[in-house]
Residue, then its C-alpha position, 0 to 999 in steps of 0.5 A: x747025570x747027577x743021579x749017576x754020581x750017587x754011586x760015588x758019594x762014598x768016595x767023594x765023601x772020603x775025599x772031602x773029609x780028608x781035605x777038611x782034616x788036613x787043611x783045617x786045624x779047627x776040625x783036626x783039633x775039635x772033639x768032633x769025631x771023624x765018624x760024625x764029620x763023615x756023616x755030615x759031609x755024606x748027607x750034604x753031598x747026597x742032598x746036593x746031588x738030589x737037589x741038582x737032579x730035582x728030586x728034592x729041595x730040602x735044606x735039612x742037611x745043611x741046617x743040621x751041619x750048621x747046628x752041629x758044627x756050631x755046637x762043636x765050636x767049629x768057626x764059621x769060616x771053616x764051615x764055609x770052607x768045607x762047602x767050597x771043598x765039597x763043591x770043588x770035589x763035586x765039580x771035578x767029578x762031574x767034569x771028569x765024567x763029562x770029558x769027551x762027551x756032549x755033557x761037557x758043554x751042557x755042564x758048563x751051561x749049568x755051572x751057575x745053577x750048580x754053584x748057586x745051589x751050593x751057595x744056597x746050602x752054605x747059606x742055610x748052614x750059616x743061618x742054622x749056625x747063627x741061630x744055634x749061637x744066638x740061642x746058646x748065648x741067650x741061655x747063657x745070659x739067662x743063666x748068668x742073670x739067675x746067678x747074679x740075682x741070687x747074689x744080689x737078693x741074698x738068696x745064694x747059700x753062703x757055701x755057693x757064693x764062691x762057685x757063683x762068682x766063678x760062674x760070673x768070672x768075678x774074683x772072690x777076694x775083692x771089694x764090690x759096688x752095686x750099680x742101679x741104672x734107671x731103664x730108658x723108656x726107649x728100652x735102650x741100655x742106660x749104661x751102654x758098653x759099660x762092661x766092656x769099658x770096665x774090662x778094658x781097665x781090668x775091672x770085672x763086672x756082671x749086669x742084668x735087668x731087674x725090676x725095671x732097672x739095669x743092675x750091675x755088680x762090679x768087683x774091685x781088686x784094688x783101692x784105686x779101682x773104686x774111683x776108676x769104676x765110678x768114672x766109667x759108669x758116670x761117663x756111660x750113663x744115659x739115665x739116672x744111675x745110683x751107686x752103693x758104698x763099697x762092701x767086701x761081704x757078698x751077704x751085704x749085697x741086698x743092703x747095697x742094692x737098696x743103697x744104689x736104688x735110693x741113690x737113683x732117686x737122689x737125682x731129679x727126674x727126668x735127668x741123667x747122671x750118677x749119685x753115689x750113696x752117702x755123697x749128699x746125706x740130706x738128699x738121701x734123707x729126703x729120699x728115704x723119708x719123703x713124708x718129712x721132706x713134704x713137711x719141710x717143704x710145706x713149713x719152710x716154703x709155704x708162703x713162697x709157693x703159695x698163691x700169693x707169690x706169683x714169682x715163687x718158681x723164679x725165686x726157687x730157681x734163683x736160690x738154687x743158682x745161688x747155692x750152686x754158685x757157692x753164695x756168689x751173687x755175680x755167678x748166680x746172676x750169670x746163671x740166671x741171666x740177670x744182674x747181681x742186684x736182681x739176685x740180691x733182691x730175690x734173696x731178700x724176698x726169699x728171706x721175707x717169705x720164709x722168715x729164714x736167712x738164706x745164709 
């Protein structure tokens, strides 16, 4: 019975194509030629009939339909609607040929099988559609990553910078920030949803993974955008994040990348937070010259950290709490969960062991 419908494939195809073009604006406005749509519909109807007849079980036709329609930008809902239209057209034709015969009752018993196969075809088309979109997005992301890295590492030719910025949807006349975020061990995004949060404020950015970090280029069209962008990045941070100074010439990007990476190291590891380049010059100096930092540690804190000082770690914690409390022994005591007199005693010990006044 199903094979008898093969002689009506042409008419069935024309009917489905006409319904699709009349009822779906996405198809009518798509650059997909009618001839291509016709061939896809005909191929799927023929394959549906062959599957119903048991002569084949191939899903090549719906997979091709899903891939091509994704390529032409046809929405998934329209893709599924086309299968419903084809299913109804087939069902109406089968019912019309069964009226007044014993086939009508048989066809009703087979209805679940018929619609089950149509659902399987539409499901295969959807899988192929999604696979195409995912692959295209991966290619686009890789291409954007290459473009962004060429700007950040300084390899982009000066005459190409404008075109590359347009490819990244970044303005050509703006100030920029480079952000370097330490990648989490779990592989999770160290600044989740930061691009969307910035976009909600009208701030454009581009991001990619690079040398174990997640690096971003943020475009700032207005002076106020600097603080707004830094605030968004700080709120999103789930690891150590460094931020460069603002700059206007993309040729300065490699310097800004170095600034952002050095700023990451200004945050104790492991830790979470942001550090803006230049906000703490002494921290930056120690990061840039770790040898000098080690020398200062050994000279100034030698006795405090030596084997003769069992309470060196507690003394250092107290000193840091005192600094963080702007020199208030009462506040430092609260931070350390001890009396202010204990803080005073420990500061005295530090002065004794280092030979330097804490003030």
